Backbone as XML, in Angstrom:
<?xml version="1.0"?>
<chain id="A" units="angstrom">
  <residue number="1" name="MET">
    <atom name="N" x="8.062" y="-1.231" z="-11.426"/>
    <atom name="CA" x="8.121" y="-2.497" z="-10.809"/>
    <atom name="C" x="8.700" y="-3.493" z="-11.544"/>
  </residue>
  <residue number="2" name="ASN">
    <atom name="N" x="9.644" y="-4.394" z="-11.247"/>
    <atom name="CA" x="10.135" y="-5.368" z="-12.243"/>
    <atom name="C" x="9.082" y="-6.629" z="-12.189"/>
  </residue>
  <residue number="3" name="GLN">
    <atom name="N" x="9.281" y="-7.294" z="-13.260"/>
    <atom name="CA" x="8.376" y="-8.415" z="-13.644"/>
    <atom name="C" x="9.074" y="-9.642" z="-13.241"/>
  </residue>
  <residue number="4" name="LEU">
    <atom name="N" x="8.201" y="-10.494" z="-12.403"/>
    <atom name="CA" x="8.642" y="-11.668" z="-11.947"/>
    <atom name="C" x="7.599" y="-12.720" z="-12.632"/>
  </residue>
  <residue number="5" name="ASP">
    <atom name="N" x="8.031" y="-14.113" z="-13.000"/>
    <atom name="CA" x="7.157" y="-14.985" z="-13.422"/>
    <atom name="C" x="7.266" y="-16.107" z="-12.507"/>
  </residue>
  <residue number="6" name="PHE">
    <atom name="N" x="6.028" y="-16.284" z="-11.608"/>
    <atom name="CA" x="5.983" y="-17.497" z="-10.746"/>
    <atom name="C" x="4.933" y="-18.318" z="-11.327"/>
  </residue>
  <residue number="7" name="THR">
    <atom name="N" x="4.422" y="-18.332" z="-12.493"/>
    <atom name="CA" x="3.474" y="-19.150" z="-13.174"/>
    <atom name="C" x="3.788" y="-20.795" z="-12.757"/>
  </residue>
  <residue number="8" name="GLY">
    <atom name="N" x="2.918" y="-21.386" z="-12.329"/>
    <atom name="CA" x="3.107" y="-22.791" z="-12.058"/>
    <atom name="C" x="3.990" y="-23.137" z="-10.603"/>
  </residue>
  <residue number="9" name="ARG">
    <atom name="N" x="4.238" y="-22.204" z="-10.100"/>
    <atom name="CA" x="5.069" y="-22.285" z="-8.853"/>
    <atom name="C" x="4.211" y="-22.067" z="-7.727"/>
  </residue>
  <residue number="10" name="HIS">
    <atom name="N" x="4.622" y="-22.557" z="-6.511"/>
    <atom name="CA" x="4.133" y="-22.388" z="-5.055"/>
    <atom name="C" x="4.999" y="-22.117" z="-4.199"/>
  </residue>
  <residue number="11" name="ALA">
    <atom name="N" x="4.717" y="-21.203" z="-3.284"/>
    <atom name="CA" x="5.687" y="-20.788" z="-2.210"/>
    <atom name="C" x="5.082" y="-20.810" z="-0.862"/>
  </residue>
  <residue number="12" name="VAL">
    <atom name="N" x="5.815" y="-21.094" z="0.087"/>
    <atom name="CA" x="5.537" y="-21.010" z="1.529"/>
    <atom name="C" x="6.037" y="-19.756" z="2.179"/>
  </residue>
  <residue number="13" name="VAL">
    <atom name="N" x="5.013" y="-18.955" z="2.654"/>
    <atom name="CA" x="5.680" y="-17.682" z="3.246"/>
    <atom name="C" x="5.290" y="-17.743" z="4.863"/>
  </residue>
  <residue number="14" name="THR">
    <atom name="N" x="6.234" y="-17.760" z="5.700"/>
    <atom name="CA" x="6.164" y="-17.854" z="7.007"/>
    <atom name="C" x="5.800" y="-16.222" z="7.478"/>
  </residue>
  <residue number="15" name="GLY">
    <atom name="N" x="4.907" y="-16.298" z="8.491"/>
    <atom name="CA" x="4.445" y="-14.841" z="8.912"/>
    <atom name="C" x="3.619" y="-14.231" z="7.907"/>
  </residue>
  <residue number="16" name="GLY">
    <atom name="N" x="2.865" y="-14.960" z="6.984"/>
    <atom name="CA" x="2.409" y="-14.256" z="5.669"/>
    <atom name="C" x="1.115" y="-13.628" z="6.037"/>
  </residue>
  <residue number="17" name="ALA">
    <atom name="N" x="0.514" y="-13.650" z="7.351"/>
    <atom name="CA" x="-0.844" y="-13.106" z="7.513"/>
    <atom name="C" x="-0.614" y="-11.525" z="7.573"/>
  </residue>
  <residue number="18" name="THR">
    <atom name="N" x="0.424" y="-10.862" z="7.916"/>
    <atom name="CA" x="0.577" y="-9.460" z="8.113"/>
    <atom name="C" x="1.786" y="-8.937" z="7.402"/>
  </residue>
  <residue number="19" name="GLY">
    <atom name="N" x="1.960" y="-7.646" z="7.497"/>
    <atom name="CA" x="3.343" y="-6.951" z="7.298"/>
    <atom name="C" x="3.968" y="-7.337" z="6.087"/>
  </residue>
  <residue number="20" name="LEU">
    <atom name="N" x="5.146" y="-7.729" z="6.097"/>
    <atom name="CA" x="6.086" y="-7.959" z="5.112"/>
    <atom name="C" x="5.802" y="-9.405" z="4.553"/>
  </residue>
  <residue number="21" name="GLY">
    <atom name="N" x="5.417" y="-10.304" z="5.266"/>
    <atom name="CA" x="4.986" y="-11.511" z="4.707"/>
    <atom name="C" x="3.820" y="-11.411" z="3.909"/>
  </residue>
  <residue number="22" name="PHE">
    <atom name="N" x="2.862" y="-10.545" z="4.299"/>
    <atom name="CA" x="1.516" y="-10.399" z="3.420"/>
    <atom name="C" x="1.975" y="-9.792" z="2.076"/>
  </residue>
  <residue number="23" name="GLY">
    <atom name="N" x="2.878" y="-8.718" z="2.347"/>
    <atom name="CA" x="3.202" y="-7.952" z="0.963"/>
    <atom name="C" x="4.065" y="-8.847" z="-0.065"/>
  </residue>
  <residue number="24" name="ILE">
    <atom name="N" x="4.668" y="-9.796" z="0.643"/>
    <atom name="CA" x="5.395" y="-10.949" z="-0.371"/>
    <atom name="C" x="4.429" y="-11.913" z="-1.000"/>
  </residue>
  <residue number="25" name="THR">
    <atom name="N" x="3.413" y="-12.306" z="-0.121"/>
    <atom name="CA" x="2.431" y="-13.265" z="-0.754"/>
    <atom name="C" x="1.466" y="-12.342" z="-1.919"/>
  </residue>
  <residue number="26" name="GLN">
    <atom name="N" x="1.069" y="-11.045" z="-1.676"/>
    <atom name="CA" x="0.446" y="-10.463" z="-2.709"/>
    <atom name="C" x="1.391" y="-10.341" z="-4.083"/>
  </residue>
  <residue number="27" name="ARG">
    <atom name="N" x="2.694" y="-10.050" z="-3.858"/>
    <atom name="CA" x="3.536" y="-9.921" z="-4.920"/>
    <atom name="C" x="3.621" y="-11.388" z="-5.733"/>
  </residue>
  <residue number="28" name="LEU">
    <atom name="N" x="3.848" y="-12.478" z="-5.083"/>
    <atom name="CA" x="3.749" y="-13.851" z="-5.562"/>
    <atom name="C" x="2.659" y="-14.032" z="-6.387"/>
  </residue>
  <residue number="29" name="ILE">
    <atom name="N" x="1.540" y="-13.690" z="-5.834"/>
    <atom name="CA" x="0.224" y="-14.127" z="-6.448"/>
    <atom name="C" x="0.035" y="-13.105" z="-7.641"/>
  </residue>
  <residue number="30" name="ALA">
    <atom name="N" x="0.272" y="-11.922" z="-7.661"/>
    <atom name="CA" x="0.376" y="-11.052" z="-8.845"/>
    <atom name="C" x="1.306" y="-11.586" z="-9.858"/>
  </residue>
  <residue number="31" name="SER">
    <atom name="N" x="2.279" y="-12.226" z="-9.373"/>
    <atom name="CA" x="3.212" y="-12.807" z="-10.513"/>
    <atom name="C" x="2.958" y="-14.121" z="-10.949"/>
  </residue>
  <residue number="32" name="GLY">
    <atom name="N" x="1.771" y="-14.595" z="-10.752"/>
    <atom name="CA" x="1.175" y="-15.921" z="-11.281"/>
    <atom name="C" x="1.522" y="-17.122" z="-10.413"/>
  </residue>
  <residue number="33" name="GLY">
    <atom name="N" x="1.975" y="-16.933" z="-8.985"/>
    <atom name="CA" x="2.270" y="-18.045" z="-8.421"/>
    <atom name="C" x="1.044" y="-18.322" z="-7.373"/>
  </residue>
  <residue number="34" name="SER">
    <atom name="N" x="1.115" y="-19.340" z="-6.604"/>
    <atom name="CA" x="0.220" y="-19.656" z="-5.331"/>
    <atom name="C" x="1.101" y="-19.707" z="-4.122"/>
  </residue>
  <residue number="35" name="VAL">
    <atom name="N" x="0.340" y="-19.464" z="-3.139"/>
    <atom name="CA" x="1.300" y="-19.409" z="-1.748"/>
    <atom name="C" x="0.315" y="-20.001" z="-0.588"/>
  </residue>
  <residue number="36" name="THR">
    <atom name="N" x="1.070" y="-20.566" z="0.188"/>
    <atom name="CA" x="0.621" y="-21.029" z="1.525"/>
    <atom name="C" x="1.228" y="-20.161" z="2.584"/>
  </residue>
  <residue number="37" name="LEU">
    <atom name="N" x="0.227" y="-19.696" z="3.399"/>
    <atom name="CA" x="0.563" y="-18.700" z="4.414"/>
    <atom name="C" x="0.931" y="-19.620" z="5.647"/>
  </residue>
  <residue number="38" name="TRP">
    <atom name="N" x="2.010" y="-19.476" z="6.357"/>
    <atom name="CA" x="2.301" y="-20.019" z="7.574"/>
    <atom name="C" x="2.273" y="-19.011" z="8.577"/>
  </residue>
  <residue number="39" name="ASP">
    <atom name="N" x="1.397" y="-19.106" z="9.763"/>
    <atom name="CA" x="1.509" y="-18.124" z="10.618"/>
    <atom name="C" x="1.016" y="-18.614" z="11.876"/>
  </residue>
  <residue number="40" name="ARG">
    <atom name="N" x="1.467" y="-18.204" z="13.170"/>
    <atom name="CA" x="0.929" y="-18.722" z="14.452"/>
    <atom name="C" x="-0.371" y="-18.082" z="14.680"/>
  </residue>
  <residue number="41" name="ASP">
    <atom name="N" x="-1.025" y="-17.284" z="14.085"/>
    <atom name="CA" x="-2.365" y="-16.585" z="14.357"/>
    <atom name="C" x="-3.279" y="-17.410" z="13.185"/>
  </residue>
  <residue number="42" name="GLU">
    <atom name="N" x="-3.808" y="-18.217" z="13.331"/>
    <atom name="CA" x="-4.600" y="-19.255" z="12.495"/>
    <atom name="C" x="-5.763" y="-18.251" z="11.822"/>
  </residue>
  <residue number="43" name="ALA">
    <atom name="N" x="-6.426" y="-17.578" z="12.798"/>
    <atom name="CA" x="-7.385" y="-16.663" z="12.127"/>
    <atom name="C" x="-7.051" y="-15.687" z="11.293"/>
  </residue>
  <residue number="44" name="ALA">
    <atom name="N" x="-5.899" y="-14.832" z="11.590"/>
    <atom name="CA" x="-5.373" y="-14.048" z="10.688"/>
    <atom name="C" x="-4.939" y="-14.503" z="9.277"/>
  </residue>
  <residue number="45" name="ALA">
    <atom name="N" x="-4.191" y="-15.712" z="9.488"/>
    <atom name="CA" x="-3.950" y="-16.242" z="8.366"/>
    <atom name="C" x="-4.877" y="-16.684" z="7.413"/>
  </residue>
  <residue number="46" name="THR">
    <atom name="N" x="-5.972" y="-17.163" z="7.942"/>
    <atom name="CA" x="-7.154" y="-17.559" z="6.966"/>
    <atom name="C" x="-7.841" y="-16.373" z="6.455"/>
  </residue>
  <residue number="47" name="GLN">
    <atom name="N" x="-7.936" y="-15.335" z="7.274"/>
    <atom name="CA" x="-8.534" y="-14.128" z="6.643"/>
    <atom name="C" x="-7.472" y="-13.509" z="5.656"/>
  </residue>
  <residue number="48" name="ALA">
    <atom name="N" x="-6.319" y="-13.592" z="5.838"/>
    <atom name="CA" x="-5.196" y="-12.958" z="4.916"/>
    <atom name="C" x="-5.465" y="-13.867" z="3.509"/>
  </residue>
  <residue number="49" name="ALA">
    <atom name="N" x="-5.516" y="-15.254" z="3.580"/>
    <atom name="CA" x="-5.616" y="-16.084" z="2.450"/>
    <atom name="C" x="-6.912" y="-15.822" z="1.782"/>
  </residue>
  <residue number="50" name="GLN">
    <atom name="N" x="-8.135" y="-15.460" z="2.372"/>
    <atom name="CA" x="-9.365" y="-15.331" z="1.931"/>
    <atom name="C" x="-9.371" y="-14.161" z="1.066"/>
  </residue>
  <residue number="51" name="SER">
    <atom name="N" x="-8.590" y="-12.951" z="1.524"/>
    <atom name="CA" x="-8.600" y="-11.942" z="0.934"/>
    <atom name="C" x="-7.778" y="-11.985" z="-0.480"/>
  </residue>
  <residue number="52" name="LEU">
    <atom name="N" x="-6.798" y="-12.859" z="-0.356"/>
    <atom name="CA" x="-6.015" y="-12.955" z="-1.456"/>
    <atom name="C" x="-6.549" y="-13.885" z="-2.796"/>
  </residue>
  <residue number="53" name="GLY">
    <atom name="N" x="-7.513" y="-14.463" z="-2.446"/>
    <atom name="CA" x="-8.100" y="-15.365" z="-3.343"/>
    <atom name="C" x="-7.837" y="-16.796" z="-3.460"/>
  </residue>
  <residue number="54" name="ALA">
    <atom name="N" x="-8.235" y="-17.653" z="-4.509"/>
    <atom name="CA" x="-8.173" y="-19.002" z="-4.664"/>
    <atom name="C" x="-6.467" y="-19.408" z="-4.625"/>
  </residue>
  <residue number="55" name="ARG">
    <atom name="N" x="-5.733" y="-18.554" z="-4.996"/>
    <atom name="CA" x="-4.463" y="-19.174" z="-4.906"/>
    <atom name="C" x="-3.709" y="-19.024" z="-3.673"/>
  </residue>
  <residue number="56" name="ALA">
    <atom name="N" x="-4.320" y="-18.695" z="-2.772"/>
    <atom name="CA" x="-3.675" y="-18.623" z="-1.427"/>
    <atom name="C" x="-4.473" y="-19.551" z="-0.308"/>
  </residue>
  <residue number="57" name="PHE">
    <atom name="N" x="-3.634" y="-20.151" z="0.360"/>
    <atom name="CA" x="-3.955" y="-20.954" z="1.496"/>
    <atom name="C" x="-3.473" y="-20.603" z="2.644"/>
  </residue>
  <residue number="58" name="ALA">
    <atom name="N" x="-4.158" y="-20.951" z="3.852"/>
    <atom name="CA" x="-3.439" y="-20.712" z="5.192"/>
    <atom name="C" x="-3.369" y="-21.873" z="5.915"/>
  </residue>
  <residue number="59" name="LEU">
    <atom name="N" x="-2.297" y="-21.933" z="6.658"/>
    <atom name="CA" x="-2.022" y="-23.149" z="7.770"/>
    <atom name="C" x="-1.314" y="-22.468" z="9.204"/>
  </residue>
  <residue number="60" name="LYS">
    <atom name="N" x="-1.730" y="-23.028" z="10.148"/>
    <atom name="CA" x="-1.099" y="-22.536" z="11.583"/>
    <atom name="C" x="0.044" y="-23.300" z="11.719"/>
  </residue>
  <residue number="61" name="VAL">
    <atom name="N" x="1.047" y="-22.336" z="11.816"/>
    <atom name="CA" x="2.252" y="-23.188" z="11.954"/>
    <atom name="C" x="3.222" y="-22.145" z="12.828"/>
  </residue>
  <residue number="62" name="ASP">
    <atom name="N" x="3.953" y="-22.578" z="13.866"/>
    <atom name="CA" x="4.780" y="-21.944" z="14.698"/>
    <atom name="C" x="6.176" y="-22.259" z="14.338"/>
  </residue>
  <residue number="63" name="VAL">
    <atom name="N" x="7.108" y="-21.695" z="13.644"/>
    <atom name="CA" x="8.401" y="-22.117" z="13.223"/>
    <atom name="C" x="9.390" y="-21.842" z="14.213"/>
  </residue>
  <residue number="64" name="SER">
    <atom name="N" x="9.076" y="-21.461" z="15.501"/>
    <atom name="CA" x="10.082" y="-21.050" z="16.604"/>
    <atom name="C" x="10.392" y="-22.575" z="17.008"/>
  </residue>
</chain>
C-alpha cells in the first residue's frame, strides 16, 4: 500500500460511519491525520469514532 502523510491535517468524511467512508477514515488516521465523521446516523457515527480512537470525532449531519 502506498504511503500517505496526513500528519497535522484534519479531514471531514461524509458518510463516515460505515462502508467506504469508514474505510477512508481508517486510512486517514493510519496516515497520521485526524477526522470528523459526518453521518445522518448519530449513534453509528459516534460508535465508529470511538472505535477509531482519539483522533476521530463524530457529528450528526445530513448533507442532502
